[in-house]
N, C-alpha and C positions, 0 to 999 in steps of 0.2 A: 576162753580165746579173744575175748572183748570185743566181739562184733567182727572182727578181721573176714575176710574172706578169698578163699584160698581157691582161684581161678583151676577146671579142668582141664584137661587137655585137650584144647581146639576152641577152646572158650573165649570171649573177647575180656582185657584185660579192663579194669574200671578203673581209670585214672579223672586227674580231675581238671584236665583240659578240656571239659565238654562247653557248645556251645551253651549260653543263660538264658533264661528270662527275662523277661525284667524281676521278679521278683527272690533270682538271684540260683533257681533248680534248674536243674541240665530238663531243657524242650526234649517234649517227647518227638514222635517221629514225624507227627503233622506239623508240627510247630518247627521243626528244623528244614522238612517237602516246601510248606509256606514261605520258608524267611530264603530259600537256595530258590526258589523259582522269583522270590519279589528280586535277587540278586543280580537273576540271569535278563532278567527285563530288563530293569533299570539300566543295562551293561551293554545293550542288545545280544543278547549268544541266544542261540538256540535252547529250546529246551530240553535235560536232557535227563533221564529218572541218576537220582545220585549214585544210589547201587552200580547202574554202568560205567558212572565219575569212576568210581573205585574202583570197578576192575579195569578201566584203560589207565588208570592212574598207571596203578600197581604194575601194570604189563611197561608199561611204558619206561617206566623207573627199572621195572627188571629187563629188558631193551636193552640200557643203557648201563650194565654194569652195575645195579646198587643190590650189594651182598643180600642174600635173601632171606639172612635175620635180621637184616635192617627193615624190609619189608613185612616180615612178619612183627617187629612192635611196631615199625608204623599205622599199621591196619590194627594191633591190639591183642593181636592174637599170639597166644602161646606155644603154640606150635606152630614152625614151619611149613608144615605138609597140609596144614589146611587153608594156610594164602597160596603155595602155589597149588594145590587140587582145584583149589573155586576162584582166584581173580587174576592170577597170573596164564593168558591164554597166548596160544602161539597162532602169530596172522600166515599172511598166503608167505611173504615169503621166508617167513621160520619153515613152511613144508616145502618150501621147494627143491631142495636139497633131498628131499625123501625120493619126491618124484622126477626128480633126472635117476636117479640112483636104479627106482623102481623101471622107467624109459627104458636100461640098460640090460636089466638085469629080462626084460621082457624082451629084450631083441631087438627095444623101436617100435613093441604093438599099441 
């Protein structure tokens, strides 16, 4: 296969648009976190974990109508279910209709 990798279901897609170090190689996790923290500090932003920012961003995009297959592609997932299961989270406003329905079912208890 000439070194080609076939991603398994739910795996991340290997892409060429990763942040690079000065030597041209892809940044490792520590280097990426360090660069992100410096960027947050330089812009007066509260520090957040990149994983949390990723989930928040994907949830925001989903809540604003971005189709699931595009979310999965943007996240680097080969399976839409992976993106929906691990990254797109409901917020309180999403749960309110269910709570109201439950209140009606339970007789306002």
